[in-house]
C-alpha positions as a Markdown table, in Angstrom:
| # | Residue | x | y | z |
|---|---|---|---|---|
| 1 | Unk | 43.5 | 171.1 | 110.4 |
| 2 | Unk | 41.4 | 169.3 | 113.2 |
| 3 | Unk | 38.9 | 170.8 | 115.2 |
| 4 | Unk | 36.3 | 170.3 | 117.8 |
| 5 | Unk | 33.3 | 171.6 | 117.3 |
| 6 | Unk | 30.8 | 172.7 | 120.0 |
| 7 | Unk | 27.0 | 172.6 | 119.1 |
| 8 | Unk | 24.5 | 173.5 | 121.2 |
| 9 | Unk | 20.7 | 171.1 | 121.2 |
| 10 | Unk | 17.5 | 172.2 | 122.0 |
| 11 | Unk | 16.1 | 168.3 | 122.7 |
| 12 | Unk | 12.1 | 168.5 | 123.8 |
| 13 | Unk | 11.2 | 166.4 | 126.4 |
| 14 | Unk | 8.0 | 165.4 | 127.8 |
| 15 | Unk | 5.9 | 164.2 | 130.3 |
| 16 | Unk | 8.6 | 165.7 | 133.2 |
| 17 | Unk | 7.9 | 167.0 | 136.7 |
| 18 | Unk | 12.1 | 168.1 | 137.7 |
| 19 | Unk | 15.3 | 169.7 | 135.8 |
| 20 | Unk | 17.2 | 166.2 | 137.3 |
| 21 | Unk | 14.9 | 164.2 | 135.4 |
| 22 | Unk | 14.1 | 166.2 | 132.2 |
| 23 | Unk | 18.3 | 166.5 | 131.7 |
| 24 | Unk | 18.3 | 163.1 | 132.1 |
| 25 | Unk | 16.1 | 162.4 | 129.3 |
| 26 | Unk | 17.1 | 164.3 | 127.0 |
| 27 | Unk | 20.4 | 163.4 | 127.1 |
| 28 | Unk | 19.8 | 159.9 | 126.8 |
| 29 | Unk | 17.4 | 160.1 | 123.9 |
| 30 | Unk | 20.2 | 162.2 | 122.6 |
| 31 | Unk | 22.3 | 159.8 | 122.4 |
| 32 | Unk | 19.9 | 157.3 | 122.1 |
| 33 | Unk | 19.5 | 158.6 | 118.3 |
| 34 | Unk | 23.6 | 159.7 | 117.6 |
| 35 | Unk | 24.6 | 155.8 | 118.8 |
| 36 | Unk | 25.4 | 154.2 | 116.8 |
| 37 | Unk | 26.5 | 156.0 | 114.2 |
| 38 | Unk | 27.9 | 158.6 | 116.5 |
| 39 | Unk | 29.1 | 157.3 | 119.2 |
| 40 | Unk | 32.1 | 159.6 | 119.7 |
| 41 | Unk | 30.0 | 162.7 | 119.9 |
| 42 | Unk | 30.0 | 164.0 | 123.4 |
| 43 | Unk | 26.5 | 164.8 | 125.1 |
| 44 | Unk | 26.9 | 167.8 | 128.5 |
| 45 | Unk | 24.5 | 170.1 | 129.2 |
| 46 | Unk | 24.6 | 173.6 | 128.0 |
| 47 | Unk | 25.6 | 176.4 | 130.3 |
| 48 | Unk | 22.9 | 179.6 | 129.8 |
| 49 | Unk | 22.4 | 182.7 | 131.0 |
| 50 | Unk | 20.2 | 185.3 | 131.4 |
| 51 | Unk | 20.8 | 189.0 | 129.4 |
| 52 | Unk | 21.2 | 190.4 | 133.0 |
| 53 | Unk | 24.2 | 187.4 | 133.4 |
| 54 | Unk | 21.8 | 185.2 | 135.7 |
| 55 | Unk | 23.3 | 181.7 | 135.4 |
| 56 | Unk | 19.6 | 179.4 | 134.3 |
| 57 | Unk | 19.1 | 176.4 | 134.5 |
| 58 | Unk | 19.9 | 173.9 | 130.8 |
| 59 | Unk | 16.6 | 172.7 | 131.0 |
| 60 | Unk | 13.1 | 175.0 | 131.3 |
| 61 | Unk | 9.6 | 173.1 | 132.0 |
| 62 | Unk | 6.3 | 174.6 | 131.9 |
| 63 | Unk | 2.7 | 172.3 | 131.5 |
| 64 | Unk | 5.0 | 169.1 | 132.0 |
| 65 | Unk | 7.0 | 169.5 | 129.1 |
| 66 | Unk | 10.9 | 170.8 | 129.0 |
| 67 | Unk | 12.9 | 172.1 | 126.6 |
| 68 | Unk | 16.7 | 171.6 | 127.1 |
| 69 | Unk | 19.8 | 172.7 | 126.1 |
| 70 | Unk | 21.9 | 170.4 | 125.7 |
| 71 | Unk | 26.3 | 171.0 | 124.5 |
| 72 | Unk | 27.2 | 168.0 | 122.1 |
| 73 | Unk | 31.6 | 168.2 | 121.7 |
| 74 | Unk | 33.5 | 166.8 | 118.5 |
| 75 | Unk | 36.5 | 166.6 | 116.4 |
| 76 | Unk | 36.1 | 167.3 | 113.0 |
| 77 | Unk | 39.4 | 165.8 | 111.3 |
| 78 | Unk | 41.1 | 167.3 | 108.0 |
| 79 | Unk | 39.2 | 170.6 | 107.4 |
| 80 | Unk | 40.5 | 173.5 | 105.9 |
| 81 | Unk | 39.1 | 176.0 | 108.0 |
| 82 | Unk | 37.1 | 176.3 | 110.6 |
| 83 | Unk | 33.8 | 177.6 | 108.8 |
| 84 | Unk | 34.2 | 173.2 | 106.9 |
| 85 | Unk | 34.0 | 172.3 | 110.4 |
| 86 | Unk | 31.2 | 173.4 | 111.5 |
| 87 | Unk | 29.0 | 173.0 | 107.8 |
| 88 | Unk | 30.2 | 169.1 | 108.5 |
| 89 | Unk | 30.2 | 168.8 | 112.7 |
| 90 | Unk | 25.7 | 170.0 | 111.9 |
| 91 | Unk | 25.0 | 168.0 | 108.7 |
| 92 | Unk | 26.1 | 165.3 | 110.7 |
| 93 | Unk | 24.9 | 165.6 | 113.4 |
| 94 | Unk | 22.3 | 167.7 | 112.4 |
| 95 | Unk | 20.4 | 164.0 | 110.2 |
| 96 | Unk | 20.9 | 162.0 | 113.6 |
| 97 | Unk | 19.0 | 164.7 | 115.9 |
| 98 | Unk | 15.6 | 165.6 | 113.5 |
| 99 | Unk | 12.8 | 168.2 | 114.0 |
| 100 | Unk | 16.2 | 169.4 | 116.9 |
| 101 | Unk | 17.4 | 172.9 | 116.4 |
| 102 | Unk | 21.3 | 173.0 | 116.2 |
| 103 | Unk | 23.9 | 176.3 | 116.7 |
| 104 | Unk | 27.4 | 176.4 | 116.4 |
| 105 | Unk | 28.4 | 177.7 | 119.8 |
| 106 | Unk | 32.5 | 176.8 | 119.8 |
| 107 | Unk | 35.0 | 175.9 | 117.2 |
| 108 | Unk | 38.4 | 175.4 | 118.7 |
| 109 | Unk | 42.1 | 173.9 | 116.1 |
| 110 | Unk | 43.2 | 171.2 | 117.8 |
| 111 | Unk | 47.1 | 170.6 | 117.2 |
| 112 | Unk | 48.4 | 167.9 | 116.1 |
| 113 | Unk | 52.6 | 167.3 | 116.0 |
| 114 | Unk | 54.1 | 163.6 | 116.3 |
| 115 | Unk | 50.7 | 162.8 | 118.3 |
| 116 | Unk | 50.6 | 164.5 | 120.3 |
| 117 | Unk | 47.0 | 167.0 | 120.8 |
| 118 | Unk | 47.0 | 170.6 | 123.0 |
| 119 | Unk | 43.8 | 172.1 | 124.1 |
| 120 | Unk | 43.3 | 175.3 | 126.1 |
| 121 | Unk | 40.1 | 175.4 | 128.2 |
| 122 | Unk | 38.6 | 178.7 | 128.9 |
| 123 | Unk | 40.1 | 179.0 | 132.0 |
| 124 | Unk | 43.6 | 179.2 | 130.5 |
| 125 | Unk | 44.7 | 175.8 | 131.7 |
| 126 | Unk | 47.0 | 173.5 | 128.7 |
| 127 | Unk | 46.7 | 169.7 | 128.9 |
| 128 | Unk | 48.9 | 167.2 | 126.3 |
| 129 | Unk | 47.5 | 163.5 | 126.3 |
| 130 | Unk | 49.5 | 161.3 | 123.6 |
| 131 | Unk | 47.8 | 160.3 | 120.7 |
| 132 | Unk | 47.8 | 156.6 | 122.0 |
| 133 | Unk | 45.5 | 156.8 | 124.9 |
| 134 | Unk | 42.8 | 157.4 | 122.5 |
| 135 | Unk | 43.2 | 155.2 | 120.2 |
| 136 | Unk | 39.7 | 153.5 | 119.1 |
| 137 | Unk | 40.6 | 149.3 | 119.9 |
| 138 | Unk | 42.5 | 150.6 | 123.0 |
| 139 | Unk | 45.1 | 147.8 | 121.6 |
| 140 | Unk | 46.8 | 149.2 | 118.2 |
| 141 | Unk | 50.7 | 149.6 | 119.4 |
| 142 | Unk | 50.3 | 146.2 | 120.4 |
| 143 | Unk | 52.8 | 143.4 | 117.9 |
| 144 | Unk | 49.6 | 141.2 | 117.7 |
| 145 | Unk | 49.0 | 144.1 | 115.3 |
| 146 | Unk | 51.2 | 142.8 | 112.9 |
| 147 | Unk | 49.3 | 140.3 | 111.4 |
| 148 | Unk | 47.3 | 142.7 | 109.2 |
| 149 | Unk | 50.3 | 142.7 | 107.6 |
| 150 | Unk | 50.8 | 139.5 | 106.6 |
| 151 | Unk | 46.6 | 139.5 | 105.0 |
| 152 | Unk | 47.3 | 142.5 | 102.6 |
| 153 | Unk | 50.0 | 139.9 | 100.2 |
| 154 | Unk | 47.7 | 137.4 | 100.6 |
| 155 | Unk | 44.6 | 139.8 | 98.6 |
| 156 | Unk | 47.7 | 141.6 | 96.5 |
| 157 | Unk | 48.2 | 137.8 | 95.6 |
| 158 | Unk | 44.2 | 137.3 | 94.2 |
| 159 | Unk | 44.3 | 140.9 | 92.3 |
| 160 | Unk | 46.7 | 139.2 | 90.2 |
| 161 | Unk | 44.9 | 136.0 | 89.5 |
């Protein structure tokens, strides 16, 4: 089972004057901490609401310092349960974001049948995408990759010697 996990992070930012500036700096700072090891984690602003239901900006500023709520989204592959996916995501992200509090806000099972990924958004829209669109190299379906078959026999020949 594959799961999409969204983790909320509270990122401190210093010497800022506006919420927009704080958000830009927080996203940049978080991206630097995650890259290059976790460059597949998507970073976005978090939606915050007050207890009465009023929508709040993702950045809280006091005395030129801000606390910015960000959502970090990653897909965890081959897990047994959603709880397992949650622990893996928190550990992977938490190792790189030291002293930043994290909280898992959403875990969604991603169905994979015959290379297609189906996810349901909060509005109820269903999206199906082909796995060929998500190739990390972008050219795995290229016939030039058949050189890979030639490399393996040579390696096996070396082991036999």
